[in-house]
C-alpha positions, 0 to 999 in steps of 0.5 A: 282586648287590651291583654291582646295588645300588650301581649303582641307588643311584648312579642314584638319588643323581644323580637326586636331585641333578639334581632338587634343582638344578632346584628351586633354579634355579627357586626362584632364579628365581622369587625374582628375578622376584618381587623385580623385580616388586615393585620395578616395581610397587606391592608396597611397595618404593620404585622406585629414582628416581635419574636413571641408574638409571631410564634403564638401565631405560627404555633396555633397555625395548622397544615395538613400533614400531607398538602398538595397544593395546585399552582396556577400561573396565568398571563395578562391574556387570560391564558393559564401558562404553567400548572405545578402540583406542590406536595408538601410533606410535613412527615418527612419534611419533603417538598415535591413539585409535579409539572403538568403541561398546559397543552394537555387535553382532557376529556371530562367524565360525562357525570362531571360534564353534565354538572359543569354544564350547569355552570356554563353551557358552552364548556366543552367536554374536552378541555385544554388546560391553557384555556381553563380561565376562558371556560368560566366568567368568574376567576375563582369559578375557573380555579375552583372547578379547575381543582375538580378536573384535575383530581379527576385527571390525576387521580388525587385529591387536592388540598388547595390552589393557589394562583401567581402572576406570569411575573411571579412565576418567572422571578420564582421558577425556571424550566428545564428540559428532562426525560420523563419516564413512567410505567404504564399498562395503557392499551394507548401506549402498548403495542401488541407482541407477536401473538397480537395480544397487547401485554398487561405487564408494566411498560416503561416510556419516556417522555421529554417534557419541561418541567418547572424548577426553583430559580436560583434566585428564589433559592436564595430568598427562601434559604435567607429566611434562616428562622429569622421571625422578621424576615418570615413576617416580611415574606408573608406580607410579600406573598399576600400581595402576589397570590390568590388562594383559597388557603386560610390565613392559618393554612398559609402560616402553617404552611410558611412553617412547614416550608421553612423547615425544608431543605431548599437544595433537596427539593425534587422536580418531576413531570406527570406520566404521559405522552405527547402526540402531535404537541398535545399531551395526554395524561396517563391517569392510571400511572399519575395516580400511581406516580402521586400515591408513591410520593405522598406515601414515601416515609424517607426524607430526601438525602441528596440533591436531585440529578435531573440529568437522570431519568426523571421517574417517580420510583416505588421507593418513594421518589429517587431519580434512577438513570434506569428503570428497570433491573439490569440482566446479568452479564452472564446472560447478555449476548452481544449484539455486535457481529449479529444481523439486525434488520431495521423496520419503520413502524412509526410511519415517519420518513427517514426514520429507519435509514437515520437509525441504520446509520447511528447503529452502524456508527456504534459497530452493529451490522445492519444489512437491510432497512424496511418498512412495517405496514401492519400498524403504526407503533407507538413503542420500539420493538426489538425482536431476538432470537434468543433470551439475552440478546438485544440488552445492549441495543436498548441504550439507543431506544426510548424503553424499548420492548424486547420480544423472543422469536418472530425474527425475519428469517436470515436476521438474528435481530429485527427491530420495528421502530415506534414513534416514541423514537422519531425525536 
């Protein structure tokens, strides 16, 4: 009996010692974590700005070769006011910012929706990006589940998220209106040809959009870092006070090091492919996936400052803005439309569009003897029907990437223009 008690006592003593060791180890680990975090954040302890010490930290820090950081901006009314996808490419030292309009409506795929309903049964299947924070009680959940939703919407993986205040956004960014172009095979945006079939080849569409670009003050702030280790340390401390992010401390420092190696004047800014309908934006997921893939697969370092006055279109070469999205016809193949009889039809169902287009074309020297209404369907993209190949090329500049179709022109006319809704503005 005594022997059994001794064995039991020995067992209990060993168990208590083991538990005590585990508690001590966890306590030491937690204290070490808190000390490290307070040193690298705004916990009141100064960061050691000694050049060699900070260099060791930065050398040890890592970030992905290509990082995609989803930046949320929200105001004091719990509204998401801006969303930007920041693509940091440490192989080329390129930095790309892609704006996703907050007036975007997105239908969550059924499988994902069923899973999200387990988090919040009242979340709608069709969400509005600006309302994202209102679908979840916890702010971190809104940002975290938001990343999953954006990955589906954009057809790409996202590495991290960062949430900043409206005040920070206003000091770091500004908005500029640009013409965003993109190639699409979406049946929503393409219009049937003369035989009634929808084209399967890429059609280029344009959409006017406000995109976020760096403010001049923020550009100066980043340029002023200039590899100065003390300034880098101050910058780290300042940024910790402004943002909420799921980046680790090492990721943040590694990200900053990549940031600091880049030429701020060569940063590029884009709009996500999609189209507005009654002020509601819809992302073209296939076109967005293709465009983002082109940015991440780009192997060429940007050599020039981006010209935002040109068509804002991500090209297959990895992100050059170009004023033309397609190869122009040679001069020998182009037939002047001046002197030809042009019939303008309103296929947009928007009153007065045909008359205003007639005036615009006649002021440019073209002959438009008649306008009318096209009632077969409502078109999105303007269609230019021509009698012979090579005609109508000089009319394309007056419309938003129109489709040219050979044949099917109304008798008595050389060219027939059927206006789509994208040219209503």
